[in-house]
N, CA, C and O of each residue as an XYZ file, in Angstrom:
700
protein
N     -30.418     12.174    -16.497
C     -31.101     12.397    -17.739
C     -30.126     12.761    -18.837
O     -30.103     12.118    -19.887
N     -29.312     13.794    -18.605
C     -28.327     14.032    -19.654
C     -27.229     12.977    -19.582
O     -26.897     12.478    -18.506
N     -26.686     12.654    -20.718
C     -25.548     11.733    -20.793
C     -24.388     12.515    -21.375
O     -24.424     12.940    -22.530
N     -23.376     12.696    -20.575
C     -22.181     13.428    -20.982
C     -21.098     12.436    -21.360
O     -20.834     11.481    -20.628
N     -20.478     12.663    -22.492
C     -19.360     11.845    -22.965
C     -18.129     12.746    -23.016
O     -18.050     13.649    -23.849
N     -17.180     12.502    -22.134
C     -15.928     13.255    -22.134
C     -14.903     12.384    -22.842
O     -14.431     11.391    -22.289
N     -14.565     12.757    -24.056
C     -13.606     12.000    -24.868
C     -12.290     12.769    -24.844
O     -12.202     13.896    -25.330
N     -11.277     12.141    -24.272
C     -10.014     12.852    -24.076
C      -8.857     12.104    -24.726
O      -8.730     10.885    -24.610
N      -8.027     12.867    -25.405
C      -6.808     12.322    -25.986
C      -5.624     12.540    -25.062
O      -4.611     11.850    -25.165
N      -5.756     13.502    -24.162
C      -4.703     13.736    -23.174
C      -4.961     12.832    -21.971
O      -6.081     12.369    -21.759
N      -3.931     12.592    -21.201
C      -4.055     11.749    -20.018
C      -4.757     12.526    -18.912
O      -4.386     13.659    -18.606
N      -5.773     11.911    -18.315
C      -6.465     12.507    -17.175
C      -6.268     11.611    -15.963
O      -6.408     10.391    -16.047
N      -5.943     12.228    -14.843
C      -5.798     11.473    -13.603
C      -7.188     11.172    -13.033
O      -8.162     11.833    -13.393
N      -7.279     10.184    -12.153
C      -8.574      9.926    -11.510
C      -9.125     11.170    -10.799
O     -10.330     11.417    -10.841
N      -8.262     11.947    -10.152
C      -8.761     13.135     -9.452
C      -9.238     14.207    -10.434
O     -10.188     14.929    -10.133
N      -8.599     14.326    -11.598
C      -9.088     15.266    -12.608
C     -10.462     14.833    -13.115
O     -11.348     15.667    -13.301
N     -10.637     13.539    -13.338
C     -11.946     13.033    -13.771
C     -12.998     13.309    -12.701
O     -14.098     13.767    -13.010
N     -12.658     13.030    -11.443
C     -13.590     13.283    -10.340
C     -13.981     14.755    -10.284
O     -15.160     15.090    -10.172
N     -12.979     15.629    -10.363
C     -13.234     17.070    -10.265
C     -14.041     17.585    -11.449
O     -14.943     18.406    -11.274
N     -13.725     17.111    -12.656
C     -14.474     17.554    -13.831
C     -15.903     17.013    -13.787
O     -16.844     17.729    -14.128
N     -16.072     15.766    -13.374
C     -17.418     15.195    -13.254
C     -18.244     15.983    -12.237
O     -19.421     16.259    -12.470
N     -17.637     16.338    -11.130
C     -18.338     17.141    -10.121
C     -18.713     18.506    -10.696
O     -19.826     18.985    -10.481
N     -17.793     19.130    -11.421
C     -18.070     20.450    -12.004
C     -19.204     20.379    -13.026
O     -20.116     21.206    -12.993
N     -19.157     19.406    -13.926
C     -20.214     19.262    -14.936
C     -21.558     19.009    -14.257
O     -22.567     19.608    -14.627
N     -21.568     18.125    -13.266
C     -22.803     17.817    -12.542
C     -23.378     19.073    -11.904
O     -24.569     19.355    -12.037
N     -22.536     19.821    -11.216
C     -22.978     21.045    -10.534
C     -23.508     22.061    -11.536
O     -24.583     22.626    -11.337
N     -22.770     22.295    -12.600
C     -23.170     23.282    -13.609
C     -24.526     22.915    -14.204
O     -25.434     23.745    -14.237
N     -24.666     21.682    -14.671
C     -25.909     21.274    -15.331
C     -27.076     21.258    -14.347
O     -28.154     21.773    -14.647
N     -26.861     20.666    -13.175
C     -27.941     20.545    -12.194
C     -28.455     21.911    -11.763
O     -29.659     22.096    -11.588
N     -27.553     22.867    -11.590
C     -27.975     24.202    -11.175
C     -28.629     24.966    -12.316
O     -29.644     25.632    -12.109
N     -28.072     24.883    -13.499
C     -28.631     25.654    -14.613
C     -30.024     25.177    -15.006
O     -30.878     25.990    -15.362
N     -30.266     23.856    -14.946
C     -31.542     23.326    -15.411
C     -32.386     22.694    -14.298
O     -33.307     21.930    -14.587
N     -32.083     23.003    -13.030
C     -32.867     22.520    -11.885
C     -33.117     21.016    -11.970
O     -34.245     20.549    -11.809
N     -32.055     20.276    -12.223
C     -32.108     18.823    -12.368
C     -31.442     18.172    -11.157
O     -30.381     18.632    -10.734
N     -32.023     17.127    -10.592
C     -31.337     16.431     -9.501
C     -29.985     15.889     -9.980
O     -29.869     15.373    -11.091
N     -28.999     16.011     -9.149
C     -27.634     15.600     -9.490
C     -27.561     14.128     -9.892
O     -26.762     13.759    -10.753
N     -28.387     13.289     -9.275
C     -28.328     11.852     -9.553
C     -28.623     11.537    -11.018
O     -28.217     10.490    -11.523
N     -29.321     12.429    -11.693
C     -29.713     12.167    -13.070
C     -28.683     12.652    -14.091
O     -28.903     12.528    -15.296
N     -27.572     13.197    -13.625
C     -26.507     13.647    -14.525
C     -25.489     12.511    -14.648
O     -24.811     12.164    -13.681
N     -25.395     11.943    -15.844
C     -24.508     10.802    -16.113
C     -23.308     11.273    -16.926
O     -23.455     12.027    -17.889
N     -22.124     10.823    -16.531
C     -20.896     11.247    -17.214
C     -20.004     10.036    -17.412
O     -19.782      9.251    -16.490
N     -19.494      9.898    -18.632
C     -18.562      8.812    -18.941
C     -17.307      9.417    -19.565
O     -17.386     10.294    -20.426
N     -16.164      8.939    -19.121
C     -14.877      9.361    -19.670
C     -14.341      8.256    -20.569
O     -14.339      7.083    -20.194
N     -13.888      8.638    -21.752
C     -13.320      7.683    -22.692
C     -11.978      8.207    -23.186
O     -11.896      9.306    -23.735
N     -10.932      7.417    -22.989
C      -9.607      7.762    -23.504
C      -9.587      7.445    -24.994
O      -9.685      6.283    -25.389
N      -9.460      8.470    -25.812
C      -9.475      8.277    -27.267
C      -8.089      8.475    -27.877
O      -7.962      8.675    -29.084
N      -7.059      8.419    -27.045
C      -5.700      8.677    -27.542
C      -5.254      7.669    -28.593
O      -4.400      7.984    -29.422
N      -5.815      6.468    -28.572
C      -5.433      5.450    -29.554
C      -6.433      5.345    -30.706
O      -6.289      4.488    -31.578
N      -7.435      6.205    -30.710
C      -8.421      6.202    -31.787
C      -8.030      7.211    -32.856
O      -7.305      8.170    -32.592
N      -8.515      6.983    -34.044
C      -8.269      7.919    -35.142
C      -9.417      8.914    -35.212
O     -10.574      8.537    -35.395
N      -9.083     10.174    -35.066
C     -10.064     11.245    -35.183
C      -9.645     12.130    -36.343
O      -8.483     12.523    -36.455
N     -10.595     12.435    -37.194
C     -10.312     13.265    -38.362
C     -11.176     14.517    -38.324
O     -12.372     14.457    -38.040
N     -10.559     15.631    -38.609
C     -11.249     16.905    -38.749
C     -10.820     17.474    -40.085
O      -9.626     17.604    -40.354
N     -11.783     17.813    -40.920
C     -11.506     18.331    -42.266
C     -10.650     17.351    -43.065
O      -9.813     17.756    -43.872
N     -10.872     16.055    -42.831
C     -10.171     15.024    -43.580
C      -8.749     14.763    -43.130
O      -8.031     13.989    -43.764
N      -8.326     15.405    -42.030
C      -6.961     15.213    -41.533
C      -7.009     14.639    -40.122
O      -7.866     14.995    -39.312
N      -6.069     13.747    -39.853
C      -5.972     13.142    -38.526
C      -5.611     14.238    -37.519
O      -4.665     15.001    -37.718
N      -6.382     14.293    -36.446
C      -6.190     15.351    -35.448
C      -6.286     14.793    -34.033
O      -6.968     13.801    -33.776
N      -5.597     15.447    -33.145
C      -5.757     15.212    -31.712
C      -6.931     16.092    -31.281
O      -7.024     17.247    -31.695
N      -7.815     15.556    -30.462
C      -8.991     16.333    -30.109
C      -9.545     15.876    -28.771
O      -9.842     14.695    -28.588
N      -9.685     16.803    -27.839
C     -10.447     16.563    -26.616
C     -11.823     17.158    -26.859
O     -11.944     18.286    -27.337
N     -12.853     16.403    -26.530
C     -14.195     16.923    -26.787
C     -15.169     16.417    -25.728
O     -14.972     15.377    -25.100
N     -16.219     17.196    -25.566
C     -17.292     16.821    -24.650
C     -18.593     16.866    -25.431
O     -18.927     17.866    -26.067
N     -19.317     15.759    -25.368
C     -20.606     15.641    -26.039
C     -21.668     15.447    -24.963
O     -21.515     14.602    -24.081
N     -22.730     16.215    -25.033
C     -23.814     16.078    -24.064
C     -25.108     15.772    -24.795
O     -25.553     16.531    -25.656
N     -25.697     14.655    -24.437
C     -26.990     14.257    -24.981
C     -28.032     14.628    -23.931
O     -28.045     14.066    -22.836
N     -28.904     15.573    -24.267
C     -29.869     16.097    -23.311
C     -31.287     15.991    -23.877
O     -31.477     15.700    -25.058
N     -32.271     16.232    -23.018
C     -33.664     16.229    -23.472
C     -33.985     17.566    -24.124
O     -33.602     18.613    -23.602
N     -34.678     17.547    -25.253
C     -35.075     18.813    -25.866
C     -36.187     19.469    -25.046
O     -36.965     18.793    -24.374
N     -36.240     20.779    -25.115
C     -37.292     21.518    -24.426
C     -37.487     22.855    -25.118
O     -36.514     23.538    -25.437
N     -38.732     23.233    -25.352
C     -38.971     24.538    -25.957
C     -38.577     25.684    -25.027
O     -38.429     26.822    -25.472
N     -38.405     25.386    -23.732
C     -38.039     26.438    -22.784
C     -36.528     26.632    -22.672
O     -36.074     27.578    -22.029
N     -35.755     25.757    -23.283
C     -34.292     25.876    -23.221
C     -33.788     26.447    -24.539
O     -33.920     25.831    -25.597
N     -33.218     27.620    -24.451
C     -32.816     28.347    -25.650
C     -31.374     28.042    -26.044
O     -30.592     27.490    -25.270
N     -31.060     28.420    -27.261
C     -29.680     28.304    -27.739
C     -28.737     29.097    -26.830
O     -27.625     28.656    -26.539
N     -29.188     30.260    -26.392
C     -28.367     31.085    -25.499
C     -28.062     30.341    -24.198
O     -26.948     30.428    -23.682
N     -29.043     29.612    -23.666
C     -28.803     28.843    -22.441
C     -27.805     27.716    -22.685
O     -26.943     27.452    -21.847
N     -27.923     27.056    -23.830
C     -26.963     25.997    -24.156
C     -25.566     26.577    -24.377
O     -24.574     25.953    -23.999
N     -25.474     27.761    -24.982
C     -24.168     28.405    -25.153
C     -23.569     28.795    -23.805
O     -22.360     28.678    -23.601
N     -24.413     29.257    -22.888
C     -23.952     29.566    -21.530
C     -23.433     28.293    -20.857
O     -22.405     28.313    -20.181
N     -24.153     27.191    -21.050
C     -23.722     25.902    -20.515
C     -22.341     25.539    -21.064
O     -21.460     25.119    -20.314
N     -22.157     25.702    -22.369
C     -20.855     25.415    -22.996
C     -19.752     26.284    -22.395
O     -18.649     25.804    -22.134
N     -20.053     27.551    -22.182
C     -19.063     28.461    -21.602
C     -18.632     27.976    -20.218
O     -17.442     27.957    -19.904
N     -19.600     27.588    -19.401
C     -19.271     27.121    -18.049
C     -18.500     25.800    -18.076
O     -17.609     25.583    -17.255
N     -18.837     24.929    -19.009
C     -18.111     23.660    -19.143
C     -16.677     23.937    -19.589
O     -15.739     23.325    -19.078
N     -16.502     24.858    -20.539
C     -15.156     25.248    -20.990
C     -14.338     25.779    -19.815
O     -13.177     25.408    -19.643
N     -14.945     26.646    -19.011
C     -14.247     27.208    -17.850
C     -13.846     26.107    -16.865
O     -12.747     26.136    -16.312
N     -14.735     25.144    -16.648
C     -14.422     24.037    -15.737
C     -13.261     23.216    -16.278
O     -12.348     22.865    -15.531
N     -13.287     22.904    -17.576
C     -12.188     22.153    -18.196
C     -10.875     22.918    -18.037
O      -9.856     22.352    -17.641
N     -10.917     24.210    -18.350
C      -9.700     25.018    -18.267
C      -9.125     25.024    -16.857
O      -7.909     24.958    -16.682
N      -9.981     25.102    -15.865
C      -9.511     25.129    -14.484
C      -9.017     23.757    -14.020
O      -7.951     23.655    -13.413
N      -9.782     22.710    -14.301
C      -9.473     21.371    -13.780
C      -8.400     20.661    -14.600
O      -7.490     20.055    -14.034
N      -8.496     20.731    -15.922
C      -7.611     19.946    -16.785
C      -6.442     20.763    -17.313
O      -5.289     20.347    -17.203
N      -6.736     21.918    -17.882
C      -5.676     22.713    -18.514
C      -4.966     23.630    -17.530
O      -3.978     24.275    -17.880
N      -5.464     23.689    -16.302
C      -4.878     24.509    -15.242
C      -4.770     25.976    -15.634
O      -3.767     26.631    -15.351
N      -5.807     26.486    -16.286
C      -5.860     27.903    -16.626
C      -6.766     28.603    -15.623
O      -7.816     28.074    -15.260
N      -6.367     29.792    -15.172
C      -7.246     30.521    -14.258
C      -8.511     30.966    -14.981
O      -8.501     31.183    -16.193
N      -9.598     31.100    -14.229
C     -10.843     31.569    -14.843
C     -10.832     33.085    -14.875
O     -10.851     33.737    -13.831
N     -10.804     33.628    -16.045
C     -10.964     35.065    -16.241
C     -11.409     35.285    -17.676
O     -11.261     34.391    -18.509
N     -11.953     36.463    -17.981
C     -12.544     36.677    -19.304
C     -11.591     36.489    -20.471
O     -12.032     36.240    -21.593
N     -10.302     36.603    -20.230
C      -9.360     36.553    -21.342
C      -8.553     35.264    -21.387
O      -7.491     35.226    -22.007
N      -9.042     34.200    -20.738
C      -8.248     32.973    -20.699
C      -8.050     32.361    -22.068
O      -7.140     31.552    -22.243
N      -8.872     32.719    -23.053
C      -8.641     32.232    -24.416
C      -7.246     32.631    -24.897
O      -6.582     31.867    -25.597
N      -6.815     33.812    -24.525
C      -5.505     34.298    -24.962
C      -4.377     33.455    -24.380
O      -3.294     33.383    -24.960
N      -4.623     32.816    -23.237
C      -3.583     32.005    -22.604
C      -3.501     30.603    -23.182
O      -2.527     29.890    -22.941
N      -4.506     30.202    -23.937
C      -4.470     28.870    -24.542
C      -3.437     28.856    -25.654
O      -3.288     29.825    -26.398
N      -2.740     27.761    -25.753
C      -1.739     27.605    -26.797
C      -2.288     26.691    -27.874
O      -2.758     25.591    -27.581
N      -2.232     27.138    -29.117
C      -2.693     26.300    -30.227
C      -1.902     25.002    -30.220
O      -0.676     25.011    -30.109
N      -2.606     23.897    -30.337
C      -1.939     22.600    -30.361
C      -1.685     22.012    -28.989
O      -1.152     20.907    -28.887
N      -2.053     22.720    -27.927
C      -1.877     22.208    -26.572
C      -2.695     20.926    -26.422
O      -3.895     20.921    -26.697
N      -2.061     19.850    -25.992
C      -2.749     18.557    -25.891
C      -3.889     18.570    -24.881
O      -4.766     17.708    -24.940
N      -3.897     19.531    -23.953
C      -4.961     19.607    -22.955
C      -6.112     20.523    -23.381
O      -7.099     20.658    -22.657
N      -5.989     21.140    -24.533
C      -7.035     22.060    -24.974
C      -8.333     21.306    -25.266
O      -8.322     20.265    -25.924
N      -9.432     21.832    -24.780
C     -10.749     21.296    -25.109
C     -11.167     21.930    -26.426
O     -11.451     23.127    -26.485
N     -11.203     21.121    -27.489
C     -11.446     21.645    -28.833
C     -12.923     21.747    -29.180
O     -13.316     22.608    -29.967
N     -13.745     20.879    -28.605
C     -15.138     20.800    -29.034
C     -16.063     20.539    -27.855
O     -15.764     19.720    -26.985
N     -17.183     21.239    -27.835
C     -18.287     20.933    -26.922
C     -19.547     20.943    -27.776
O     -19.855     21.941    -28.428
N     -20.269     19.836    -27.770
C     -21.546     19.756    -28.478
C     -22.640     19.431    -27.466
O     -22.524     18.470    -26.706
N     -23.692     20.226    -27.460
C     -24.880     19.942    -26.662
C     -25.945     19.498    -27.656
O     -26.348     20.264    -28.531
N     -26.392     18.265    -27.516
C     -27.332     17.696    -28.486
C     -28.656     17.351    -27.806
O     -28.746     16.351    -27.095
N     -29.677     18.170    -28.021
C     -30.983     17.884    -27.419
C     -31.721     16.801    -28.203
O     -32.575     17.094    -29.040
N     -31.376     15.545    -27.917
C     -31.881     14.426    -28.713
C     -32.579     13.325    -27.908
O     -33.126     12.396    -28.503
N     -32.576     13.401    -26.588
C     -33.197     12.333    -25.800
C     -34.708     12.559    -25.809
O     -35.222     13.420    -25.094
N     -35.409     11.778    -26.624
C     -36.855     11.929    -26.756
C     -37.633     11.229    -25.663
O     -38.717     11.675    -25.286
N     -37.099     10.150    -25.155
C     -37.753      9.391    -24.090
C     -36.712      8.495    -23.442
O     -35.652      8.239    -24.012
N     -37.025      8.028    -22.257
C     -36.106      7.126    -21.575
C     -36.570      6.853    -20.162
O     -37.592      7.369    -19.707
N     -35.800      6.036    -19.484
C     -36.066      5.705    -18.092
C     -34.752      5.824    -17.338
O     -33.679      5.494    -17.843
N     -34.877      6.304    -16.122
C     -33.710      6.397    -15.268
C     -34.159      6.070    -13.855
O     -35.196      6.549    -13.397
N     -33.382      5.261    -13.174
C     -33.719      4.785    -11.837
C     -35.160      4.257    -11.854
O     -35.937      4.526    -10.938
N     -35.498      3.524    -12.879
C     -36.788      2.879    -13.169
C     -37.950      3.838    -13.418
O     -39.083      3.383    -13.576
N     -37.712      5.136    -13.458
C     -38.776      6.105    -13.688
C     -38.684      6.670    -15.099
O     -37.595      6.897    -15.626
N     -39.845      6.891    -15.696
C     -39.921      7.520    -17.008
C     -39.395      8.948    -16.895
O     -39.737      9.664    -15.954
N     -38.569      9.359    -17.844
C     -38.004     10.703    -17.807
C     -39.071     11.751    -18.098
O     -39.966     11.528    -18.914
N     -38.970     12.902    -17.420
C     -39.905     13.984    -17.726
C     -39.495     14.691    -19.017
O     -38.359     14.576    -19.478
N     -40.439     15.415    -19.577
C     -40.093     16.268    -20.708
C     -39.172     17.364    -20.190
O     -39.270     17.772    -19.032
N     -38.275     17.840    -21.057
C     -37.397     18.931    -20.670
C     -38.214     20.137    -20.237
O     -39.157     20.532    -20.923
N     -37.853     20.725    -19.096
C     -38.554     21.889    -18.589
C     -39.749     21.554    -17.708
O     -40.379     22.460    -17.162
N     -40.076     20.270    -17.557
C     -41.235     19.867    -16.745
C     -40.803     19.033    -15.539
O     -41.542     18.163    -15.075
N     -39.611     19.308    -15.043
C     -39.072     18.527    -13.936
C     -39.886     18.679    -12.658
O     -40.137     17.691    -11.969
N     -40.309     19.920    -12.324
C     -41.045     20.118    -11.068
C     -42.320     19.285    -11.024
O     -42.636     18.672    -10.004
N     -43.037     19.268    -12.115
C     -44.257     18.461    -12.207
C     -43.915     16.979    -11.995
O     -44.637     16.262    -11.302
N     -42.820     16.535    -12.594
C     -42.361     15.149    -12.475
C     -42.011     14.817    -11.029
O     -42.355     13.744    -10.534
N     -41.316     15.751    -10.341
C     -40.967     15.520     -8.935
C     -42.233     15.308     -8.114
O     -42.342     14.354     -7.344
N     -43.194     16.224     -8.296
C     -44.438     16.145     -7.518
C     -45.201     14.850     -7.805
O     -45.668     14.184     -6.881
N     -45.326     14.499     -9.075
C     -46.080     13.302     -9.459
C     -45.443     12.013     -8.941
O     -46.150     11.042     -8.670
N     -44.135     11.992     -8.802
C     -43.426     10.758     -8.457
C     -42.860     10.719     -7.043
O     -42.254      9.719     -6.657
N     -43.042     11.786     -6.259
C     -42.385     11.851     -4.954
C     -42.759     10.673     -4.055
O     -41.890     10.134     -3.370
N     -44.012     10.265     -4.039
C     -44.394      9.124     -3.185
C     -43.665      7.854     -3.632
O     -43.202      7.079     -2.795
N     -43.564      7.642     -4.934
C     -42.854      6.462     -5.450
C     -41.358      6.570     -5.151
O     -40.712      5.570     -4.836
N     -40.802      7.798     -5.250
C     -39.389      7.998     -4.901
C     -39.170      7.623     -3.435
O     -38.238      6.890     -3.103
N     -40.041      8.135     -2.566
C     -39.896      7.886     -1.128
C     -40.038      6.401     -0.797
O     -39.332      5.892      0.073
N     -40.937      5.710     -1.477
C     -41.104      4.264     -1.267
C     -39.817      3.528     -1.639
O     -39.351      2.657     -0.903
N     -39.252      3.888     -2.788
C     -38.009      3.244     -3.233
C     -36.863      3.532     -2.274
O     -36.061      2.651     -1.966
N     -36.795      4.763     -1.811
C     -35.751      5.134     -0.852
C     -35.907      4.328      0.438
O     -34.919      3.859      1.004
N     -37.142      4.168      0.897
C     -37.408      3.394      2.115
C     -37.025      1.927      1.943
O     -36.706      1.243      2.916
N     -37.058      1.447      0.700
C     -36.668      0.062      0.408
C     -35.151     -0.090      0.300
O     -34.649     -1.192      0.075
N     -34.421      1.022      0.460
C     -32.968      0.946      0.483
C     -32.252      1.434     -0.759
O     -31.042      1.239     -0.876
N     -32.955      2.064     -1.693
C     -32.292      2.576     -2.898
C     -31.569      3.877     -2.549
O     -32.183      4.939     -2.442
N     -30.264      3.772     -2.376
C     -29.455      4.909     -1.943
C     -29.461      6.051     -2.962
O     -29.490      7.222     -2.584
N     -29.434      5.711     -4.252
C     -29.432      6.757     -5.279
C     -30.721      7.571     -5.236
O     -30.683      8.796     -5.342
N     -31.855      6.905     -5.081
C     -33.133      7.619     -5.017
C     -33.203      8.436     -3.729
O     -33.729      9.549     -3.728
N     -32.682      7.894     -2.642
C     -32.627      8.637     -1.385
C     -31.804      9.910     -1.560
O     -32.196     10.978     -1.089
N     -30.664      9.796     -2.238
C     -29.835     10.975     -2.521
C     -30.587     11.977     -3.392
O     -30.471     13.186     -3.189
N     -31.356     11.480     -4.362
C     -32.111     12.363     -5.243
C     -33.157     13.140     -4.446
O     -33.310     14.345     -4.642
N     -33.872     12.471     -3.560
C     -34.887     13.144     -2.740
C     -34.237     14.240     -1.907
O     -34.745     15.358     -1.824
N     -33.113     13.907     -1.294
C     -32.395     14.897     -0.485
C     -31.983     16.084     -1.349
O     -32.136     17.231     -0.930
N     -31.468     15.831     -2.534
C     -31.052     16.894     -3.448
C     -32.246     17.770     -3.834
O     -32.145     18.997     -3.816
N     -33.368     17.151     -4.182
C     -34.577     17.899     -4.565
C     -35.015     18.801     -3.415
O     -35.343     19.968     -3.626
N     -35.019     18.259     -2.202
C     -35.459     19.042     -1.041
C     -34.432     20.097     -0.641
O     -34.798     21.238     -0.358
N     -33.151     19.730     -0.613
C     -32.103     20.684     -0.230
C     -32.052     21.885     -1.169
O     -31.806     23.012     -0.738
N     -32.288     21.635     -2.452
C     -32.212     22.715     -3.444
C     -33.577     23.334     -3.728
O     -33.712     24.177     -4.615
N     -34.596     22.907     -2.963
C     -35.947     23.455     -3.084
C     -36.465     23.385     -4.520
O     -37.020     24.356     -5.035
N     -36.282     22.234     -5.158
C     -36.677     22.074     -6.557
C     -38.168     21.808     -6.735
O     -38.655     21.768     -7.865
N     -38.898     21.628     -5.639
C     -40.344     21.401     -5.744
C     -41.113     22.706     -5.935
O     -42.280     22.680     -6.328
N     -40.487     23.828     -5.668
C     -41.173     25.130     -5.790
C     -40.761     25.869     -7.028
O     -41.244     26.973     -7.277
């Protein structure tokens, strides 16, 4: 459901991308009780693109998340999400230890610094794995309403839907 865009000007190895994608998936799925299969992440190397901040060409690593709006998801929750994403970036990409004062260890101008995280609650409607997306905050109802259809698709060999069912059950997301 959410679409994460990791735009990086610094070089990322395949294992760094894998580790960061896993971290983002885990953080989002746990914070918002979302099946992992519905967390989409794309990495884009922007080192050859022109990025301007305040009218000046700048190097910038940024993460943009397009999510579903929900009256039950507060600004504080989105800020907490940003904090956890920053910590994951610092650990996986910038190789900074996680502790309350890691901001002090960041060096201004460091090419690995994550400069921007935007969480944009803008997905009004959509479909994923052929199913209509639920409203933000109404995932449990969606799981219950669609479980028979999920199970049918899984029985037909859809591995992603099978993984989603397992995730929903393993994490007890139906309750």
